[in-house]
C-alpha positions as CSV (number, residue, x, y, z in Angstrom):
1,M,16.0,-14.7,-30.3
2,S,16.1,-12.9,-26.2
3,K,13.1,-12.3,-24.3
4,N,14.5,-8.6,-23.1
5,L,15.4,-5.9,-25.5
6,L,19.1,-4.7,-23.6
7,P,22.3,-3.8,-26.0
8,T,24.7,-6.3,-25.9
9,G,26.5,-3.9,-23.7
10,S,24.5,-4.4,-20.4
11,T,26.2,-4.3,-17.4
12,Q,25.6,-6.9,-15.1
13,L,23.5,-5.2,-12.9
14,E,21.0,-4.3,-15.8
15,R,20.8,-7.4,-17.1
16,A,20.1,-8.8,-13.4
17,A,17.6,-5.8,-12.9
18,S,15.8,-7.1,-16.4
19,E,15.3,-10.4,-15.0
20,A,13.9,-9.4,-12.2
21,T,11.0,-7.2,-13.6
22,V,10.5,-10.6,-15.8
23,I,9.9,-12.2,-12.6
24,I,8.1,-9.9,-10.9
25,G,5.7,-8.8,-13.9
26,G,4.3,-12.6,-13.7
27,V,3.2,-12.4,-10.2
28,R,-0.8,-11.5,-10.3
29,V,-1.4,-8.7,-8.3
30,P,-5.6,-7.8,-7.6
31,L,-5.5,-3.7,-8.2
32,R,-8.7,-3.5,-7.7
33,T,-8.6,-4.4,-4.4
34,L,-5.6,-3.2,-3.1
35,W,-7.4,0.4,-2.4
36,D,-10.2,-0.9,-0.7
37,P,-9.7,-1.3,3.3
38,Q,-12.4,-3.9,3.0
39,Q,-10.6,-6.6,0.6
40,C,-7.2,-5.3,0.6
41,P,-4.9,-8.2,0.9
42,L,-3.7,-8.8,5.1
43,P,-0.4,-8.5,4.7
44,L,-0.5,-5.3,3.0
45,L,-3.1,-3.4,5.0
46,P,-0.2,-1.5,6.9
47,Y,1.3,-0.5,3.7
48,L,-2.3,0.4,2.7
49,A,-2.6,2.5,6.4
50,W,0.7,4.5,5.7
51,T,-0.6,5.5,2.1
52,F,-3.9,6.7,3.8
53,S,-2.0,8.6,6.7
54,V,-2.8,6.8,8.9
55,D,-1.7,8.1,12.3
56,R,-2.4,5.7,14.7
57,W,-1.0,1.9,13.5
58,D,-0.6,-1.4,16.0
59,D,0.2,-4.6,14.3
60,N,-1.8,-6.6,16.7
61,W,-5.0,-5.2,16.5
62,P,-7.6,-7.3,14.7
63,E,-7.8,-7.3,11.1
64,E,-11.2,-5.5,11.8
65,T,-10.1,-3.0,13.7
66,K,-6.9,-2.8,10.8
67,R,-9.3,-2.3,8.2
68,Q,-11.7,0.1,10.1
69,V,-9.4,2.3,11.1
70,I,-7.8,2.5,7.0
71,A,-11.8,3.3,6.1
72,D,-12.1,5.8,8.4
73,S,-8.6,7.8,8.1
74,Y,-10.5,10.1,5.4
75,R,-12.7,11.3,7.4
76,I,-10.4,12.2,10.6
77,H,-8.2,13.6,8.6
78,K,-10.9,16.1,6.7
79,L,-11.8,16.7,10.3
80,K,-7.9,17.7,11.8
81,G,-7.5,21.5,12.7
82,T,-11.7,22.0,13.6
83,I,-14.0,22.8,16.0
84,A,-15.7,20.2,16.1
85,A,-12.7,18.1,16.3
86,L,-11.1,20.1,19.1
87,R,-15.2,19.4,20.8
88,R,-14.8,15.7,20.3
89,T,-11.7,15.7,21.7
90,V,-12.6,18.0,24.8
């Protein structure tokens, strides 16, 4: 019995994609921690920053700074374009 559900006339690309998804399916991903800036694995922080629309990012920052910038991004975006943001900037 085959481990995939592809029809017999599948292309080489379809078979390769099927094999790749089987391998990826075995990777354990901590989904609950991926969206938390304080628990997200360090290598994934740049992607979380991109997801949260962080305006300024530096790969050379210490880990604590990266996590704090991501955590603060919602508050910063909430204030953008308001008088409070102008007062803070000026």
